[in-house]
N, C-alpha and C positions, 0 to 999 in steps of 0.2 A: 503494500500499500504506499503510494507516494504521499509524502508530507506537504509537498507544494500544492497539490490540488485541494488540501483542506485548509489553507491558509485562512486565518480570521482577519486578516489585513486587506482583504480584496475589497474594493468598493462595488456597491451594487450598480453604480453608474460609472462606468469607466471615465467619462469625460468629466466627472466631478473633481479629479485629482488636483487641478489647478486651485479650484475653490477651497478644497480642503487645506491645500498647502498654505494659502493665503489666511485661512481662518486659524491655522496653528501659529503662523508668524505673528499674527495679531495677539493672540493668546499669550504668546511667550513674552511679547513686548509689554503687555499688561502686567505680567507677574515680574518683569524685570530679568528676563533669562536672554542672553544673547544667542539667538538661534540663527545659524547660517544656512544657506541653500546647500543642499546636499547632505553630506555625511555629518553627522552630530554625536558621534560616538564618545566623545570627551565629556558629555553632559554628566552629572551625577545623577542617581536614582531620584533624588529629592528635585532636582531642576526638571527632569522629564515629567515626574509625576505632578509637579505643580503646573506645568502646560496643560496636560490631559485633564487635570481638575478644573482648570480654568475653562477649557473647551466644554466640559460636562455642564459647568455651572452657566455658562452662556447659552447652551442648547436648551438647558430646561427653562431658563428665563424666556426664551424665545417661544417656547412650547406653551408656557403659562400665559404669555401675553396674547398668543393665538387664540386661548380658551375664551378670552374676555370679549 
């Protein structure tokens, strides 16, 4: 069984990659993490987690605003 076919990192809409990258860069800027284009393997787990957490926070806020 190939692990690459089960990747949880695939976007449902492949053309959304640029929008997700922009969203990630904005979230990184908001939490004060210097995110570069391309490889960012030098980030600490805390930095990476803060970016992901900010992205989730913004997605929840957007969802809640759409409910109103």
